[in-house]
NUKOL-380110 format. One line per 2 residues: their letters; for each residue x, y, z of C-alpha. Coordinates in steps of 0.02 Angstrom, whole numbers, plus 50000, padded with zeros to 5 digits. Layout:
N
A) X Y Z ~ ... .
END
This chain:
726
MK) 50000 50000 50000 ~ 50142 50119 50045 .
AT) 50235 50073 49886 ~ 50079 50115 49784 .
RL) 50063 50285 49867 ~ 50249 50317 49838 .
LG) 50232 50269 49655 ~ 50091 50394 49633 .
II) 50192 50532 49716 ~ 50345 50494 49606 .
FN) 50248 50513 49444 ~ 50160 50668 49511 .
KA) 50329 50750 49542 ~ 50419 50676 49390 .
TD) 50509 50799 49276 ~ 50523 50800 49087 .
NF) 50689 50707 49102 ~ 50598 50552 49160 .
PV) 50587 50437 49006 ~ 50423 50377 48930 .
SP) 50447 50193 48889 ~ 50347 50030 48870 .
TL) 50397 49993 49050 ~ 50258 50112 49101 .
TD) 50133 49996 49016 ~ 50195 49852 49123 .
IL) 50175 49958 49279 ~ 49998 50003 49230 .
IS) 49956 49820 49195 ~ 50022 49771 49366 .
LT) 49926 49909 49454 ~ 49767 49868 49359 .
EA) 49782 49683 49403 ~ 49810 49731 49585 .
LR) 49654 49839 49578 ~ 49553 49692 49512 .
AN) 49622 49575 49644 ~ 49588 49692 49790 .
SK) 49410 49746 49755 ~ 49365 49745 49939 .
ET) 49515 49841 50008 ~ 49441 50017 49999 .
KF) 49594 50117 50047 ~ 49713 50012 49942 .
KL) 49596 50027 49793 ~ 49599 50216 49811 .
YL) 49790 50221 49815 ~ 49797 50107 49663 .
VQ) 49676 50216 49564 ~ 49771 50373 49612 .
AI) 49937 50295 49558 ~ 49861 50236 49393 .
GE) 49794 50410 49365 ~ 49962 50494 49397 .
IM) 50048 50377 49274 ~ 49914 50406 49141 .
IF) 49928 50594 49161 ~ 50118 50582 49156 .
IA) 50108 50487 48990 ~ 49976 50605 48919 .
GR) 50082 50757 48953 ~ 50231 50687 48857 .
TS) 50165 50588 48709 ~ 50011 50575 48600 .
DN) 50032 50386 48588 ~ 49887 50315 48688 .
SL) 49939 50135 48656 ~ 50048 50142 48812 .
VP) 49892 50134 48921 ~ 49806 49962 48917 .
GF) 49624 49962 48864 ~ 49565 49872 49020 .
TY) 49642 50013 49124 ~ 49519 50134 49044 .
QL) 49380 50010 49081 ~ 49427 50002 49264 .
IN) 49428 50193 49278 ~ 49254 50192 49202 .
RC) 49200 50059 49327 ~ 49269 50160 49473 .
LK) 49167 50307 49411 ~ 49008 50206 49427 .
DG) 49045 50131 49598 ~ 48899 50203 49693 .
DD) 48961 50143 49863 ~ 49131 50227 49864 .
TA) 49127 50416 49840 ~ 49315 50430 49866 .
LN) 49342 50313 49719 ~ 49216 50414 49618 .
HA) 49312 50571 49659 ~ 49479 50496 49606 .
AC) 49405 50436 49441 ~ 49330 50609 49409 .
KI) 49498 50693 49441 ~ 49587 50572 49322 .
IE) 49463 50608 49181 ~ 49468 50795 49217 .
NL) 49658 50803 49213 ~ 49675 50690 49061 .
LL) 49554 50800 48962 ~ 49647 50953 49022 .
VA) 49822 50888 48980 ~ 49794 50795 48816 .
DK) 49631 50757 48728 ~ 49708 50611 48631 .
QA) 49744 50511 48788 ~ 49563 50536 48844 .
DK) 49484 50469 48684 ~ 49435 50305 48764 .
LA) 49355 50394 48912 ~ 49260 50521 48805 .
TS) 49103 50417 48787 ~ 48918 50444 48819 .
DV) 48928 50315 48956 ~ 49064 50412 49049 .
AL) 48977 50578 49020 ~ 48815 50511 49092 .
AL) 48908 50440 49243 ~ 48991 50608 49274 .
WN) 48822 50697 49264 ~ 48744 50572 49385 .
IA) 48883 50607 49510 ~ 48865 50795 49487 .
ST) 48677 50793 49508 ~ 48652 50659 49641 .
VG) 48798 50671 49764 ~ 48725 50773 49906 .
NN) 48841 50876 50015 ~ 49008 50824 49941 .
EH) 49043 50983 49842 ~ 49221 50928 49795 .
IR) 49161 50773 49702 ~ 49024 50871 49615 .
AS) 49148 51005 49563 ~ 49269 50874 49493 .
AL) 49131 50786 49396 ~ 49069 50951 49324 .
AA) 49247 51005 49282 ~ 49273 50841 49188 .
LC) 49110 50867 49094 ~ 49161 51045 49049 .
HM) 49329 50988 48979 ~ 49244 50846 48886 .
GL) 49117 50968 48815 ~ 49255 51079 48746 .
SY) 49336 50937 48647 ~ 49195 50811 48626 .
LD) 49040 50919 48623 ~ 48936 50797 48520 .
IV) 48959 50662 48651 ~ 48912 50772 48797 .
QS) 48771 50848 48696 ~ 48695 50679 48659 .
VF) 48685 50645 48845 ~ 48606 50811 48892 .
DK) 48477 50798 48755 ~ 48410 50647 48851 .
VT) 48424 50703 49033 ~ 48329 50838 49126 .
IK) 48425 50981 49203 ~ 48342 51022 49368 .
SD) 48274 51196 49396 ~ 48376 51212 49557 .
IF) 48541 51198 49463 ~ 48590 51374 49522 .
QS) 48548 51345 49705 ~ 48717 51270 49755 .
TS) 48805 51346 49905 ~ 48975 51304 49830 .
SK) 49043 51439 49715 ~ 49151 51311 49625 .
VL) 49004 51197 49585 ~ 48902 51348 49530 .
QY) 49042 51411 49416 ~ 49060 51240 49334 .
NI) 48871 51226 49311 ~ 48868 51395 49224 .
TL) 49018 51347 49115 ~ 48937 51181 49067 .
LA) 48775 51267 49018 ~ 48870 51394 48914 .
IL) 48958 51251 48821 ~ 48795 51157 48794 .
AK) 48697 51311 48740 ~ 48804 51330 48585 .
RT) 48735 51174 48503 ~ 48594 51102 48606 .
KN) 48433 51050 48524 ~ 48342 51076 48688 .
RT) 48295 51257 48653 ~ 48140 51246 48763 .
MF) 48239 51194 48915 ~ 48354 51344 48905 .
IQ) 48223 51475 48867 ~ 48085 51411 48982 .
EI) 48183 51329 49123 ~ 48357 51404 49133 .
LP) 48332 51587 49086 ~ 48197 51628 49215 .
KM) 48309 51557 49353 ~ 48460 51665 49312 .
NV) 48412 51806 49431 ~ 48502 51712 49569 .
LY) 48663 51722 49466 ~ 48648 51908 49428 .
EN) 48627 51944 49613 ~ 48765 51828 49674 .
TN) 48897 51914 49781 ~ 49039 51818 49696 .
VL) 49116 51923 49556 ~ 49174 51770 49456 .
IR) 49000 51695 49460 ~ 48923 51857 49396 .
AK) 49055 51867 49260 ~ 49016 51688 49207 .
AY) 48830 51728 49214 ~ 48856 51870 49090 .
TL) 48957 51752 48980 ~ 48817 51623 48985 .
TY) 48693 51762 48942 ~ 48803 51811 48795 .
VL) 48806 51631 48732 ~ 48618 51613 48751 .
LS) 48585 51776 48658 ~ 48707 51727 48521 .
TY) 48624 51557 48501 ~ 48441 51603 48529 .
SE) 48408 51785 48490 ~ 48228 51767 48548 .
SL) 48292 51733 48725 ~ 48317 51921 48742 .
YT) 48130 51941 48769 ~ 48135 51820 48915 .
LS) 48293 51900 48986 ~ 48210 52071 48985 .
DT) 48092 52005 49120 ~ 48238 51953 49231 .
KL) 48353 52065 49332 ~ 48484 52065 49195 .
FQ) 48475 52250 49153 ~ 48476 52303 49336 .
AI) 48627 52191 49365 ~ 48720 52264 49217 .
ER) 48685 52440 49279 ~ 48751 52394 49451 .
DV) 48909 52306 49391 ~ 48954 52439 49263 .
RR) 48970 52561 49407 ~ 49054 52441 49528 .
TS) 49241 52409 49542 ~ 49305 52247 49618 .
AD) 49450 52249 49741 ~ 49537 52113 49640 .
PD) 49602 52188 49474 ~ 49595 52020 49385 .
EN) 49415 51989 49438 ~ 49371 52166 49390 .
DL) 49447 52145 49216 ~ 49356 51980 49192 .
LH) 49189 52053 49244 ~ 49202 52207 49133 .
EA) 49265 52105 48986 ~ 49108 51998 49001 .
LN) 49000 52154 49016 ~ 49079 52237 48864 .
RL) 49054 52080 48761 ~ 48872 52067 48815 .
TT) 48827 52251 48788 ~ 48907 52247 48615 .
LL) 48793 52102 48573 ~ 48643 52196 48646 .
SS) 48682 52342 48532 ~ 48682 52225 48383 .
HL) 48516 52149 48438 ~ 48440 52322 48464 .
NR) 48482 52374 48286 ~ 48417 52208 48219 .
IL) 48253 52228 48311 ~ 48235 52408 48251 .
DE) 48267 52353 48071 ~ 48138 52214 48085 .
LL) 48009 52332 48159 ~ 48042 52465 48028 .
SS) 48018 52338 47890 ~ 47859 52269 47969 .
TE) 47781 52437 48009 ~ 47813 52502 47834 .
QT) 47719 52354 47761 ~ 47574 52358 47883 .
RK) 47442 52491 47862 ~ 47255 52457 47883 .
TS) 47230 52274 47851 ~ 47129 52135 47927 .
SA) 47288 52067 48005 ~ 47338 52232 48087 .
KD) 47284 52174 48261 ~ 47389 52017 48246 .
AF) 47538 52122 48190 ~ 47520 52236 48342 .
KK) 47521 52086 48460 ~ 47674 52018 48373 .
WL) 47769 52183 48387 ~ 47724 52218 48568 .
PS) 47868 52119 48651 ~ 47995 52206 48538 .
FR) 47932 52379 48583 ~ 47932 52333 48767 .
LI) 48111 52272 48752 ~ 48170 52431 48664 .
ST) 48088 52536 48800 ~ 48178 52435 48935 .
II) 48348 52451 48852 ~ 48337 52637 48815 .
GN) 48265 52668 48988 ~ 48417 52594 49074 .
HC) 48551 52727 49097 ~ 48706 52616 49096 .
IR) 48649 52504 48955 ~ 48588 52639 48836 .
SR) 48753 52732 48850 ~ 48839 52575 48785 .
VV) 48716 52514 48653 ~ 48631 52669 48580 .
TL) 48706 52746 48423 ~ 48658 52891 48312 .
MS) 48591 52768 48185 ~ 48482 52677 48312 .
IK) 48409 52843 48372 ~ 48367 52893 48194 .
KL) 48285 52724 48167 ~ 48184 52752 48325 .
FK) 48117 52918 48261 ~ 48073 52839 48094 .
LF) 47987 52697 48186 ~ 47881 52820 48284 .
SN) 47828 52905 48122 ~ 47773 52736 48055 .
IK) 47675 52700 48214 ~ 47592 52872 48202 .
LI) 47530 52834 48027 ~ 47470 52660 48075 .
AE) 47379 52728 48229 ~ 47291 52861 48127 .
LN) 47233 52730 48001 ~ 47174 52619 48144 .
SE) 47112 52756 48260 ~ 46969 52648 48323 .
LT) 47100 52540 48411 ~ 47167 52690 48508 .
KG) 47003 52725 48598 ~ 47030 52592 48730 .
PS) 47157 52465 48794 ~ 47238 52371 48651 .
SL) 47407 52311 48589 ~ 47419 52469 48485 .
TE) 47395 52585 48634 ~ 47527 52486 48728 .
II) 47647 52505 48581 ~ 47615 52693 48578 .
SY) 47649 52699 48765 ~ 47814 52603 48749 .
VS) 47876 52709 48604 ~ 47830 52866 48700 .
QT) 47924 52804 48854 ~ 48074 52763 48745 .
LD) 48088 52935 48666 ~ 48052 53018 48832 .
AF) 48197 52920 48907 ~ 48308 52981 48764 .
VR) 48266 53164 48798 ~ 48296 53139 48985 .
AR) 48464 53054 48951 ~ 48586 53199 48963 .
DL) 48730 53088 48906 ~ 48637 53051 48743 .
LS) 48581 53231 48720 ~ 48760 53291 48728 .
LF) 48815 53159 48602 ~ 48672 53176 48478 .
SE) 48618 53358 48500 ~ 48605 53390 48312 .
IL) 48469 53259 48297 ~ 48352 53363 48404 .
LS) 48331 53492 48267 ~ 48342 53375 48119 .
DL) 48229 53234 48182 ~ 48148 53258 48352 .
LP) 48067 53429 48332 ~ 47997 53391 48157 .
LC) 47922 53232 48229 ~ 47842 53327 48373 .
SQ) 47774 53455 48251 ~ 47690 53316 48150 .
LL) 47614 53245 48307 ~ 47543 53412 48363 .
VS) 47480 53471 48194 ~ 47414 53322 48099 .
SN) 47378 53184 48223 ~ 47201 53137 48274 .
VD) 47265 53027 48417 ~ 47268 53110 48588 .
EF) 47413 53002 48648 ~ 47527 53078 48517 .
SL) 47486 53256 48567 ~ 47516 53209 48747 .
FA) 47682 53127 48704 ~ 47742 53275 48600 .
LC) 47703 53397 48741 ~ 47793 53287 48867 .
IL) 47947 53282 48754 ~ 47945 53471 48727 .
NE) 47929 53504 48913 ~ 48074 53387 48952 .
LL) 48178 53478 48823 ~ 48134 53644 48905 .
NE) 48185 53573 49074 ~ 48357 53540 49002 .
LK) 48367 53713 48924 ~ 48326 53792 49094 .
LT) 48478 53714 49177 ~ 48632 53820 49203 .
DC) 48738 53669 49154 ~ 48636 53625 49000 .
VL) 48730 53491 48901 ~ 48678 53559 48731 .
PI) 48797 53672 48633 ~ 48754 53857 48641 .
HI) 48706 53870 48458 ~ 48593 53718 48472 .
QH) 48509 53793 48626 ~ 48476 53955 48533 .
DI) 48406 53867 48379 ~ 48293 53754 48483 .
KQ) 48223 53902 48581 ~ 48186 53995 48421 .
EL) 48102 53843 48344 ~ 47999 53811 48500 .
YQ) 47940 53990 48510 ~ 47911 54027 48327 .
TF) 47839 53859 48273 ~ 47769 53771 48425 .
LP) 47701 53913 48532 ~ 47567 53968 48406 .
II) 47516 53786 48377 ~ 47499 53750 48562 .
CD) 47412 53915 48603 ~ 47281 53895 48468 .
RH) 47256 53706 48454 ~ 47296 53622 48618 .
IL) 47272 53736 48766 ~ 47083 53716 48763 .
RE) 47090 53525 48756 ~ 47056 53408 48901 .
EP) 47181 53378 49040 ~ 47322 53330 49045 .
IA) 47354 53402 48871 ~ 47296 53575 48925 .
LL) 47403 53570 49083 ~ 47558 53518 48984 .
SL) 47521 53657 48860 ~ 47517 53783 49003 .
RF) 47682 53719 49069 ~ 47761 53735 48897 .
IQ) 47699 53914 48872 ~ 47755 53969 49044 .
TI) 47929 53893 49027 ~ 47967 53950 48850 .
WT) 47914 54127 48897 ~ 48044 54130 49035 .
LI) 48182 54069 48918 ~ 48165 54181 48766 .
DH) 48222 54359 48737 ~ 48069 54473 48746 .
TS) 48085 54569 48584 ~ 47954 54651 48474 .
SS) 47949 54495 48366 ~ 47916 54383 48516 .
FS) 47774 54497 48574 ~ 47706 54496 48398 .
IL) 47700 54306 48393 ~ 47609 54301 48560 .
SQ) 47487 54439 48516 ~ 47441 54353 48353 .
SN) 47393 54197 48448 ~ 47234 54177 48550 .
LI) 47331 54136 48707 ~ 47259 54264 48829 .
SN) 47079 54241 48775 ~ 47102 54052 48781 .
LF) 47173 54062 48957 ~ 47024 54164 49013 .
TL) 46908 54040 48927 ~ 46992 53899 49021 .
IT) 46963 53988 49186 ~ 46779 54011 49145 .
QN) 46761 53830 49092 ~ 46843 53768 49252 .
KD) 46766 53886 49379 ~ 46700 53735 49474 .
KS) 46881 53675 49494 ~ 46951 53837 49563 .
TG) 47054 53749 49696 ~ 47139 53617 49589 .
PF) 47311 53605 49509 ~ 47240 53644 49337 .
VQ) 47178 53816 49387 ~ 47342 53841 49480 .
GI) 47431 53806 49316 ~ 47325 53934 49224 .
VS) 47352 54068 49356 ~ 47538 54031 49364 .
CL) 47549 54049 49175 ~ 47457 54216 49181 .
TT) 47571 54278 49320 ~ 47726 54232 49221 .
LS) 47661 54318 49064 ~ 47613 54474 49164 .
EK) 47796 54511 49199 ~ 47795 54612 49037 .
RE) 47693 54773 49023 ~ 47641 54735 48845 .
II) 47554 54576 48900 ~ 47467 54661 49047 .
QT) 47385 54784 48926 ~ 47322 54640 48818 .
MI) 47255 54551 48972 ~ 47161 54707 49029 .
EQ) 47084 54728 48857 ~ 47023 54547 48859 .
GL) 46941 54549 49031 ~ 47077 54528 49162 .
VS) 46985 54627 49296 ~ 46830 54518 49302 .
IQ) 46936 54359 49295 ~ 47044 54417 49441 .
LQ) 46894 54467 49542 ~ 46809 54300 49514 .
LI) 46963 54196 49555 ~ 47014 54292 49711 .
QD) 46839 54287 49781 ~ 46829 54100 49746 .
QL) 46991 54067 49840 ~ 46941 54175 49988 .
AF) 46775 54085 50002 ~ 46859 53931 50076 .
TT) 46871 53933 50265 ~ 47005 53796 50277 .
PD) 47121 53822 50130 ~ 47256 53693 50092 .
RT) 47431 53724 50024 ~ 47372 53717 49843 .
MM) 47240 53850 49876 ~ 47367 53960 49964 .
NI) 47485 53944 49815 ~ 47345 53992 49696 .
LL) 47301 54141 49806 ~ 47482 54198 49809 .
EL) 47491 54187 49619 ~ 47329 54286 49604 .
LS) 47389 54421 49722 ~ 47551 54434 49622 .
LL) 47450 54453 49462 ~ 47340 54586 49544 .
DR) 47495 54676 49605 ~ 47569 54684 49429 .
DL) 47403 54740 49357 ~ 47380 54881 49483 .
TY) 47563 54934 49469 ~ 47541 54948 49280 .
VL) 47382 55053 49303 ~ 47467 55165 49432 .
DI) 47610 55199 49311 ~ 47488 55252 49175 .
VK) 47393 55364 49296 ~ 47554 55447 49354 .
RA) 47608 55480 49175 ~ 47435 55547 49133 .
LQ) 47444 55668 49280 ~ 47615 55723 49220 .
VK) 47543 55760 49048 ~ 47403 55864 49126 .
KT) 47526 55956 49235 ~ 47657 55996 49102 .
GT) 47550 55998 48947 ~ 47680 55892 48858 .
GD) 47678 55711 48807 ~ 47544 55597 48738 .
SD) 47382 55697 48741 ~ 47279 55537 48735 .
LP) 47357 55471 48895 ~ 47234 55556 49016 .
SI) 47083 55481 48928 ~ 47169 55311 48922 .
AE) 47205 55321 49108 ~ 47024 55369 49142 .
KI) 46960 55220 49045 ~ 47079 55099 49132 .
LQ) 47029 55167 49303 ~ 46847 55146 49257 .
VH) 46879 54966 49207 ~ 46965 54932 49373 .
KP) 46832 55009 49487 ~ 46749 54840 49523 .
LV) 46909 54791 49614 ~ 46857 54905 49757 .
TL) 46768 54753 49828 ~ 46940 54677 49860 .
VG) 46991 54812 49984 ~ 46906 54723 50129 .
PM) 46978 54552 50083 ~ 47153 54628 50072 .
IN) 47134 54694 50250 ~ 47077 54522 50307 .
LL) 47237 54447 50233 ~ 47355 54562 50329 .
PN) 47376 54444 50478 ~ 47393 54290 50366 .
DD) 47512 54154 50430 ~ 47604 54156 50264 .
PS) 47715 54311 50267 ~ 47721 54315 50076 .
IA) 47531 54330 50066 ~ 47525 54460 50206 .
KI) 47659 54565 50122 ~ 47581 54567 49949 .
AL) 47406 54594 50021 ~ 47471 54753 50105 .
HN) 47547 54815 49942 ~ 47386 54778 49847 .
LS) 47286 54869 49982 ~ 47398 55021 49960 .
LL) 47379 55017 49770 ~ 47190 54993 49777 .
TQ) 47164 55139 49895 ~ 47279 55250 49790 .
LI) 47190 55211 49627 ~ 47009 55181 49678 .
GS) 46991 55231 49860 ~ 46824 55177 49932 .
EG) 46717 55228 49782 ~ 46585 55290 49903 .
KA) 46560 55116 49972 ~ 46549 55068 50155 .
IL) 46706 54962 50161 ~ 46771 54969 50338 .
SK) 46696 54855 50469 ~ 46730 54838 50654 .
NH) 46834 54684 50621 ~ 46936 54778 50490 .
CH) 46976 54913 50617 ~ 47031 54779 50740 .
IL) 47145 54699 50608 ~ 47219 54867 50559 .
GS) 47254 54913 50740 ~ 47334 54744 50776 .
TL) 47441 54752 50618 ~ 47498 54929 50656 .
RT) 47562 54872 50825 ~ 47663 54726 50759 .
TD) 47734 54782 50592 ~ 47886 54887 50544 .
TT) 47888 55073 50508 ~ 47881 55060 50318 .
KQ) 47726 54951 50324 ~ 47649 55062 50457 .
KL) 47660 55211 50340 ~ 47578 55112 50198 .
LL) 47436 55059 50314 ~ 47410 55234 50382 .
RA) 47398 55308 50207 ~ 47277 55172 50152 .
LK) 47168 55197 50307 ~ 47165 55385 50282 .
RL) 47104 55365 50102 ~ 46966 55246 50157 .
IS) 46894 55350 50299 ~ 46911 55516 50208 .
GD) 46821 55447 50056 ~ 46667 55376 50144 .
KR) 46576 55444 50298 ~ 46512 55272 50346 .
SL) 46688 55205 50357 ~ 46738 55357 50458 .
DV) 46595 55327 50580 ~ 46648 55146 50604 .
AR) 46826 55201 50639 ~ 46764 55333 50765 .
SN) 46643 55219 50858 ~ 46675 55188 51043 .
TN) 46684 55001 51015 ~ 46833 55032 50905 .
NE) 46930 55152 51015 ~ 47065 55019 51004 .
LT) 47116 55097 50838 ~ 47129 55271 50913 .
QT) 47229 55206 51061 ~ 47346 55115 50944 .
LQ) 47376 55274 50844 ~ 47414 55373 51002 .
QL) 47537 55240 51062 ~ 47622 55239 50891 .
KK) 47639 55428 50899 ~ 47731 55416 51064 .
SA) 47850 55285 50993 ~ 47878 55389 50836 .
AT) 47915 55543 50941 ~ 48045 55444 51039 .
EA) 48129 55395 50875 ~ 48103 55569 50800 .
DA) 48012 55496 50648 ~ 47928 55654 50583 .
GL) 47852 55568 50432 ~ 47763 55436 50536 .
IS) 47704 55569 50661 ~ 47631 55670 50517 .
HI) 47531 55521 50453 ~ 47466 55482 50627 .
DD) 47416 55663 50659 ~ 47316 55667 50497 .
LL) 47218 55513 50551 ~ 47192 55572 50729 .
HL) 47127 55737 50662 ~ 46994 55641 50564 .
LL) 46950 55523 50705 ~ 46944 55642 50855 .
END
């Protein structure tokens, strides 16, 4: 027994100087005979098999002549492989076959049989916890598959690979399983097994913590995609794309493992790029041939998985940056044009859930992902003007399908979001050209055709108008384009149509758009001419009617107060200039009559004086501040108009606010109060009443404080009021 072990060690350590001679055959015969004679000596049998294996490997590494190994030696190795009672003997036989196949295929010819392959698979799939034996059996099968694929293939076409093949706790066993499947996938006839059984189970590989296993998983995926292109549709439902995105960004601590992983990823993403272009070409060809036919519905169902897959690939940041090219983006735009035409010819299929509406949704998501992808925008910025904007124009002008209008508006708004950024990735000249195109071509279309449509199209239209207005240079030509559209009248129509939704986000969008437009004097004048005063009055009163306003209502109110502030400031400027003309006799002689007409138009706003006072103690300082300014403007321009405006509660609010606010605001309040009580006797009587002596006391206290600080201006305002009240 010791001599046998020593013999195995000698041949394991033997150098190239050790001669290969027929004597080795005699040794093998002797060892084989000893193995036959000692079938019950377990340990001795193991040493004999190990020694035989070392001699066979020694011969294989030095000569291609396999006649030196007796045929019955191969038979005994095969028999040891099938000995179900001795796992150690199984293991030794597996290692001999593995090493022979690794060292020299020629010497393993007699072991490369279906019988041996099946025995190896049985060991790999049935030996329970002995991971070392399973790993050796799988390694032998992998090496056999590389040189004798037909033999291994014939076995696996007959056996069933269990669905738990990836559940092993041993990383070595798992790696060999993956390698074996990759070898088999190249030529297997069992397509169903791989696509239906193996692919859905690969999530466990993509999420494995072992870098080598993930690298091998990507290699297996590459082989499967190369062999069965349709497997990509199944893989899109796994966690493949999330795993790629994770591993592209991750760096392994081991440089070799890192290189292996990224090499596998690069190979796989290159193949994905090829598949993406192939799918786009197939869809382009199919959509150009399909119009309105009886088989259109069947075609839509057939295309749906491809469109879903494209959406998934383009929607993944790390993958799209590796697989998307200028050509594929152009194909995508062309494909959308084809889908637009098909949808218009089959418009009845867009009215409810169908394969066509799903396709439209996927294509929309895909192009939306492209516009959101800043890396792609920077690479393919020229395509925005040459392909994307013309496509959006078609969708907004000629399409009878609501989904297309919605999509085009989403795309345009995303593009505007990029243009708003200080670090916009588009070149300066491209930014300028896009802004010009959006304003000159798209603004009139959206103002006249889409702003009065149902939500969300109308809301997206509002967002577009508001954003583009903030981005362009306000020149005479830009005002001309806006004035030629029906924008202002359409906005007012929208408010009237949605008066029962005065607290919702849609009305907030309208008001916000009006407020943004009102930043320019020219637009304010147009708004006044088209009924701004009545619209403001209606909206402000609607908002103030709610006793428990939420944040949305408060935002709407703030926007409305800002709009009112700009309107009144514009009117005040005209009135001041008109007074200057009267005083000097120079300037525009029509200005006084214009000012008179504008003041007449704004007189109904006197009813807002009381509400502005009520807003002075508002919890939101922004609302309180602008309410005070509006109160000041209203009393300057309109006064009380002979109406009984002041109430006891108003006097209480004014007194309380005077005590708690700063000097500048105190002066504004005092001037406003003076105009109100001097313009209407009923308001004066309310202010004088004994129940409101709080106001008088507040004024007297303020006078003392002002005297202490020597604020002559504030004292003068207080004295004027006290003179009226006392």
